C-alpha positions as YAML, in Angstrom:
chain: A
units: angstrom
residues:
- id: 1
  name: MET
  ca: [13.92, -47.56, 39.02]
- id: 2
  name: CYS
  ca: [16.01, -44.39, 39.53]
- id: 3
  name: LEU
  ca: [13.98, -41.81, 41.42]
- id: 4
  name: GLY
  ca: [13.52, -38.52, 39.47]
- id: 5
  name: ALA
  ca: [14.97, -40.05, 36.29]
- id: 6
  name: SER
  ca: [12.29, -38.56, 34.05]
- id: 7
  name: ALA
  ca: [12.83, -35.07, 35.45]
- id: 8
  name: ARG
  ca: [16.59, -35.31, 35.03]
- id: 9
  name: ALA
  ca: [16.17, -36.55, 31.47]
- id: 10
  name: ALA
  ca: [13.76, -33.72, 30.68]
- id: 11
  name: ASN
  ca: [16.14, -31.15, 32.18]
- id: 12
  name: GLN
  ca: [19.07, -32.54, 30.22]
- id: 13
  name: ALA
  ca: [17.02, -32.38, 27.02]
- id: 14
  name: GLU
  ca: [16.12, -28.74, 27.72]
- id: 15
  name: ARG
  ca: [19.76, -27.94, 28.48]
- id: 16
  name: ASN
  ca: [20.93, -29.58, 25.24]
- id: 17
  name: LYS
  ca: [18.27, -27.74, 23.25]
- id: 18
  name: TYR
  ca: [19.24, -24.41, 24.80]
- id: 19
  name: GLU
  ca: [22.94, -24.92, 24.12]
- id: 20
  name: PHE
  ca: [22.16, -25.96, 20.54]
- id: 21
  name: GLU
  ca: [20.09, -22.80, 19.98]
- id: 22
  name: LEU
  ca: [22.90, -20.63, 21.36]
- id: 23
  name: LYS
  ca: [25.46, -22.28, 19.13]
- id: 24
  name: LYS
  ca: [23.17, -21.98, 16.11]
- id: 25
  name: ARG
  ca: [22.61, -18.27, 16.90]
- id: 26
  name: GLU
  ca: [26.36, -17.70, 17.09]
- id: 27
  name: GLN
  ca: [26.98, -19.48, 13.79]
- id: 28
  name: ASN
  ca: [24.23, -17.48, 12.07]
- id: 29
  name: TRP
  ca: [25.68, -14.24, 13.39]
- id: 30
  name: MET
  ca: [29.20, -15.11, 12.22]
- id: 31
  name: GLN
  ca: [27.82, -15.96, 8.78]
- id: 32
  name: THR
  ca: [25.86, -12.69, 8.69]
- id: 33
  name: ARG
  ca: [28.99, -10.73, 9.60]
- id: 34
  name: SER
  ca: [30.96, -12.46, 6.85]
- id: 35
  name: LEU
  ca: [28.25, -11.72, 4.27]
- id: 36
  name: THR
  ca: [28.06, -8.12, 5.46]
- id: 37
  name: ALA
  ca: [31.81, -7.71, 4.99]
- id: 38
  name: VAL
  ca: [31.51, -9.06, 1.44]
- id: 39
  name: GLU
  ca: [28.58, -6.73, 0.74]
- id: 40
  name: ARG
  ca: [30.60, -3.79, 2.03]
- id: 41
  name: ILE
  ca: [33.45, -4.62, -0.34]
- id: 42
  name: GLN
  ca: [31.00, -5.00, -3.22]
- id: 43
  name: TYR
  ca: [29.46, -1.63, -2.33]
- id: 44
  name: GLU
  ca: [32.82, 0.13, -2.40]
- id: 45
  name: GLN
  ca: [33.72, -1.56, -5.67]
- id: 46
  name: GLY
  ca: [30.33, -0.60, -7.11]
- id: 47
  name: ILE
  ca: [30.80, 3.06, -6.15]
- id: 48
  name: THR
  ca: [34.26, 3.09, -7.68]
- id: 49
  name: ALA
  ca: [33.00, 1.48, -10.89]
- id: 50
  name: SER
  ca: [30.09, 3.93, -11.08]
- id: 51
  name: ASN
  ca: [32.40, 6.93, -10.69]
- id: 52
  name: LEU
  ca: [34.80, 5.56, -13.29]
- id: 53
  name: GLY
  ca: [31.93, 4.98, -15.70]
- id: 54
  name: LEU
  ca: [30.69, 8.54, -15.19]
- id: 55
  name: ALA
  ca: [34.19, 9.92, -15.68]
- id: 56
  name: GLN
  ca: [34.42, 7.95, -18.94]
- id: 57
  name: VAL
  ca: [31.16, 9.48, -20.14]
- id: 58
  name: TYR
  ca: [32.40, 12.97, -19.29]
- id: 59
  name: GLY
  ca: [35.64, 12.26, -21.14]
- id: 60
  name: ASP
  ca: [33.75, 11.13, -24.24]
- id: 61
  name: ILE
  ca: [31.55, 14.23, -24.10]
- id: 62
  name: GLN
  ca: [34.54, 16.54, -23.85]
- id: 63
  name: GLU
  ca: [36.23, 14.75, -26.74]
- id: 64
  name: LYS
  ca: [33.11, 15.06, -28.91]
- id: 65
  name: HIS
  ca: [32.76, 18.74, -28.05]
- id: 66
  name: GLY
  ca: [36.39, 19.40, -28.87]
- id: 67
  name: ASP
  ca: [36.01, 17.66, -32.22]
- id: 68
  name: MET
  ca: [32.93, 19.70, -33.06]
- id: 69
  name: VAL
  ca: [34.63, 22.98, -32.13]
- id: 70
  name: GLY
  ca: [37.65, 22.05, -34.21]
- id: 71
  name: GLN
  ca: [35.45, 21.18, -37.16]
- id: 72
  name: VAL
  ca: [33.60, 24.51, -36.96]
- id: 73
  name: LEU
  ca: [36.86, 26.43, -36.77]
- id: 74
  name: GLN
  ca: [38.22, 24.61, -39.82]
- id: 75
  name: GLU
  ca: [35.02, 25.26, -41.77]
- id: 76
  name: ASN
  ca: [35.08, 28.94, -40.84]
- id: 77
  name: GLU
  ca: [38.71, 29.19, -41.87]
- id: 78
  name: GLY
  ca: [37.98, 27.53, -45.21]
- id: 79
  name: GLU
  ca: [34.96, 29.77, -45.77]
- id: 80
  name: TRP
  ca: [37.05, 32.85, -45.02]
- id: 81
  name: GLN
  ca: [39.67, 31.84, -47.53]
- id: 82
  name: ARG
  ca: [36.99, 31.21, -50.17]
- id: 83
  name: PHE
  ca: [35.41, 34.54, -49.29]
- id: 84
  name: LEU
  ca: [38.68, 36.35, -49.89]
- id: 85
  name: GLN
  ca: [39.33, 34.47, -53.13]
- id: 86
  name: GLN
  ca: [35.83, 34.43, -54.62]
- id: 87
  name: SER
  ca: [34.24, 37.58, -53.28]
- id: 88
  name: THR
  ca: [32.90, 39.65, -56.16]
- id: 89
  name: GLY
  ca: [33.18, 42.84, -54.14]
- id: 90
  name: ALA
  ca: [36.80, 42.15, -53.27]
- id: 91
  name: ASN
  ca: [37.59, 41.41, -56.92]
- id: 92
  name: LEU
  ca: [35.94, 44.64, -58.00]
- id: 93
  name: ALA
  ca: [37.88, 46.62, -55.44]
- id: 94
  name: ALA
  ca: [41.09, 44.93, -56.57]
- id: 95
  name: SER
  ca: [40.25, 45.91, -60.15]
- id: 96
  name: GLY
  ca: [39.81, 49.55, -59.14]
- id: 97
  name: VAL
  ca: [36.03, 49.51, -59.46]
- id: 98
  name: THR
  ca: [34.44, 51.66, -56.79]
- id: 99
  name: GLY
  ca: [31.11, 53.23, -56.10]
- id: 100
  name: LYS
  ca: [27.88, 52.29, -54.44]
- id: 101
  name: SER
  ca: [27.32, 49.26, -56.60]
- id: 102
  name: ALA
  ca: [30.71, 47.79, -55.78]
- id: 103
  name: ASN
  ca: [30.25, 48.54, -52.09]
- id: 104
  name: ARG
  ca: [26.83, 46.92, -52.13]
- id: 105
  name: THR
  ca: [28.25, 43.80, -53.77]
- id: 106
  name: ALA
  ca: [31.02, 43.56, -51.17]
- id: 107
  name: THR
  ca: [28.47, 43.98, -48.39]
- id: 108
  name: LEU
  ca: [26.29, 41.17, -49.78]
- id: 109
  name: ASP
  ca: [29.29, 38.85, -50.03]
- id: 110
  name: LEU
  ca: [30.29, 39.57, -46.44]
- id: 111
  name: ALA
  ca: [26.72, 39.02, -45.26]
- id: 112
  name: ALA
  ca: [26.63, 35.62, -46.97]
- id: 113
  name: TYR
  ca: [29.87, 34.65, -45.25]
- id: 114
  name: LEU
  ca: [28.59, 35.80, -41.85]
- id: 115
  name: ARG
  ca: [25.33, 33.90, -42.33]
- id: 116
  name: GLY
  ca: [27.33, 30.73, -42.85]
- id: 117
  name: THR
  ca: [29.41, 31.25, -39.72]
- id: 118
  name: SER
  ca: [26.28, 32.08, -37.75]
- id: 119
  name: ARG
  ca: [24.58, 28.84, -38.84]
- id: 120
  name: ARG
  ca: [27.64, 26.84, -37.84]
- id: 121
  name: ALA
  ca: [27.81, 28.60, -34.46]
- id: 122
  name: TYR
  ca: [24.12, 27.85, -33.86]
- id: 123
  name: ALA
  ca: [24.61, 24.19, -34.79]
- id: 124
  name: LEU
  ca: [27.58, 24.01, -32.40]
- id: 125
  name: THR
  ca: [25.49, 25.53, -29.59]
- id: 126
  name: GLU
  ca: [22.68, 23.02, -30.17]
- id: 127
  name: ALA
  ca: [25.12, 20.11, -30.22]
- id: 128
  name: THR
  ca: [26.76, 21.38, -27.02]
- id: 129
  name: GLU
  ca: [23.39, 21.46, -25.27]
- id: 130
  name: GLU
  ca: [22.68, 17.89, -26.35]
- id: 131
  name: LEU
  ca: [26.03, 16.79, -24.98]
- id: 132
  name: THR
  ca: [25.28, 18.61, -21.73]
- id: 133
  name: LYS
  ca: [21.95, 16.78, -21.44]
- id: 134
  name: GLU
  ca: [23.74, 13.50, -22.12]
- id: 135
  name: GLY
  ca: [26.18, 14.24, -19.30]
- id: 136
  name: GLN
  ca: [23.38, 15.19, -16.92]
- id: 137
  name: LYS
  ca: [21.54, 11.98, -17.75]
- id: 138
  name: ALA
  ca: [24.64, 9.89, -17.09]
- id: 139
  name: ALA
  ca: [25.20, 11.73, -13.80]
- id: 140
  name: GLY
  ca: [21.59, 11.09, -12.75]
- id: 141
  name: GLN
  ca: [21.85, 7.39, -13.55]
- id: 142
  name: ALA
  ca: [25.12, 7.10, -11.64]
- id: 143
  name: ARG
  ca: [23.57, 8.90, -8.68]
- id: 144
  name: ALA
  ca: [20.55, 6.58, -8.69]
- id: 145
  name: GLU
  ca: [22.77, 3.51, -8.85]
- id: 146
  name: GLN
  ca: [24.89, 4.73, -5.95]
- id: 147
  name: MET
  ca: [21.83, 5.56, -3.85]
- id: 148
  name: GLN
  ca: [20.45, 2.08, -4.48]
- id: 149
  name: MET
  ca: [23.75, 0.50, -3.51]
- id: 150
  name: PHE
  ca: [23.79, 2.62, -0.35]
- id: 151
  name: ALA
  ca: [20.21, 1.61, 0.51]
- id: 152
  name: ASN
  ca: [21.17, -2.05, 0.19]
- id: 153
  name: ASN
  ca: [23.90, -1.58, 2.78]
- id: 154
  name: ALA
  ca: [22.41, 1.12, 5.01]
- id: 155
  name: PHE
  ca: [20.74, -1.13, 7.56]
- id: 156
  name: ILE
  ca: [22.77, -2.09, 10.62]
- id: 157
  name: LYS
  ca: [22.49, -5.81, 11.18]
- id: 158
  name: HIS
  ca: [22.19, -7.36, 14.62]
- id: 159
  name: PRO
  ca: [22.30, -10.93, 15.86]
- id: 160
  name: ASP
  ca: [19.05, -12.77, 16.36]
- id: 161
  name: LEU
  ca: [17.38, -12.61, 19.74]
- id: 162
  name: ALA
  ca: [18.86, -15.04, 22.23]
- id: 163
  name: PRO
  ca: [16.65, -18.03, 22.99]
- id: 164
  name: PRO
  ca: [14.91, -17.91, 26.36]
- id: 165
  name: PRO
  ca: [16.67, -19.86, 29.12]
- id: 166
  name: PRO
  ca: [15.23, -23.31, 29.76]
- id: 167
  name: VAL
  ca: [12.75, -23.91, 32.54]
- id: 168
  name: TYR
  ca: [13.95, -26.91, 34.52]
- id: 169
  name: GLN
  ca: [11.82, -29.33, 36.46]
- id: 170
  name: ASN
  ca: [12.35, -29.72, 40.20]
- id: 171
  name: GLU
  ca: [14.29, -32.96, 40.43]
- id: 172
  name: GLY
  ca: [13.92, -33.23, 44.22]
- id: 173
  name: PHE
  ca: [10.17, -32.92, 43.98]
- id: 174
  name: ALA
  ca: [10.13, -35.41, 41.13]
- id: 175
  name: MET
  ca: [12.11, -37.89, 43.28]
- id: 176
  name: PHE
  ca: [9.61, -37.41, 46.10]
- id: 177
  name: GLN
  ca: [6.71, -38.05, 43.77]
- id: 178
  name: ASP
  ca: [8.35, -41.21, 42.39]
- id: 179
  name: ALA
  ca: [9.00, -42.47, 45.91]
- id: 180
  name: LEU
  ca: [5.44, -41.69, 46.89]
- id: 181
  name: LYS
  ca: [4.15, -43.63, 43.91]
- id: 182
  name: ILE
  ca: [6.35, -46.60, 44.79]
- id: 183
  name: GLY
  ca: [5.22, -46.47, 48.42]
- id: 184
  name: THR
  ca: [1.59, -46.29, 47.39]
- id: 185
  name: SER
  ca: [1.98, -49.22, 45.05]
- id: 186
  name: ILE
  ca: [3.69, -51.30, 47.74]
- id: 187
  name: ALA
  ca: [1.09, -50.37, 50.33]
- id: 188
  name: THR
  ca: [-1.63, -51.38, 47.93]
- id: 189
  name: ILE
  ca: [0.02, -54.75, 47.41]
- id: 190
  name: ALA
  ca: [0.49, -55.25, 51.17]
- id: 191
  name: ALA
  ca: [-3.12, -54.40, 51.83]
- id: 192
  name: ALA
  ca: [-4.35, -57.07, 49.45]
- id: 193
  name: PRO
  ca: [-6.05, -60.06, 51.19]
- id: 194
  name: TRP
  ca: [-3.59, -62.55, 49.75]
- id: 195
  name: ALA
  ca: [-0.48, -60.62, 50.96]
- id: 196
  name: GLY
  ca: [-0.75, -61.32, 54.73]
- id: 197
  name: ALA
  ca: [2.11, -60.77, 57.17]
- id: 198
  name: ALA
  ca: [4.75, -61.60, 54.58]
- id: 199
  name: GLY
  ca: [3.48, -58.83, 52.39]
- id: 200
  name: ALA
  ca: [3.62, -56.37, 55.27]
- id: 201
  name: THR
  ca: [7.18, -57.45, 56.09]
- id: 202
  name: THR
  ca: [8.15, -56.97, 52.47]
- id: 203
  name: VAL
  ca: [6.65, -53.49, 52.43]
- id: 204
  name: GLY
  ca: [8.41, -52.50, 55.63]
- id: 205
  name: GLY
  ca: [11.75, -53.82, 54.38]
- id: 206
  name: ALA
  ca: [11.45, -52.04, 51.05]
- id: 207
  name: LEU
  ca: [10.55, -48.71, 52.61]
- id: 208
  name: GLY
  ca: [13.28, -49.07, 55.19]
- id: 209
  name: THR
  ca: [15.88, -49.75, 52.50]
- id: 210
  name: TRP
  ca: [14.76, -46.72, 50.48]
- id: 211
  name: TRP
  ca: [14.93, -44.52, 53.58]
- id: 212
  name: LYS
  ca: [18.48, -45.64, 54.39]
- id: 213
  name: ASN
  ca: [19.52, -44.96, 50.81]
- id: 214
  name: ARG
  ca: [18.17, -41.44, 51.22]
- id: 215
  name: GLY
  ca: [20.33, -41.00, 54.34]
- id: 216
  name: GLY
  ca: [17.64, -41.43, 56.98]
- id: 217
  name: GLU
  ca: [17.44, -43.75, 59.98]
- id: 218
  name: SER
  ca: [15.19, -46.83, 60.09]
- id: 219
  name: SER
  ca: [12.78, -47.01, 62.95]
...
């Protein structure tokens, strides 16, 4: 029997467990750092995509607004040409007809033309407001998406807590206890009635040999 063998085995097991936990902690931290780097890239790509999407919405809104303005201008131009060609008051004036009645007719024709342009201007204003709301909604959604992406990456990650150092057994004390147990067992055998002088000699020889192996001097 090797004195203190159980204590040494227990200490080695604790040492192996501690080293394993340290290595596992290091591997987990390296994996976390790699995942964090990937998440950071995904965050930057997400912000870029969100901004591009918002810019596309703004571009579409501007294009729609430009088309609507162009359409209103064309309609007003066409209405003005029809007004000049079909106006009863203008035709009367061209024919040399004057007076209050002719003036009143020309005024009514002009009022009808202006009412048409006013309705188109009002419709354009309403459509512009709707497009503005659409842009504001898209901006709000993009902002919310970016804030969520930021929240997902805002926390600073740290490695796990290091495992506590192992608590080793006292191998010297364990060796002493093992030797004491052996000595007690031998003494018990020597003290038995059937052991006699031979048993005592055996006990003395065994203890003397153990003491020499420990570096002591036999008496």
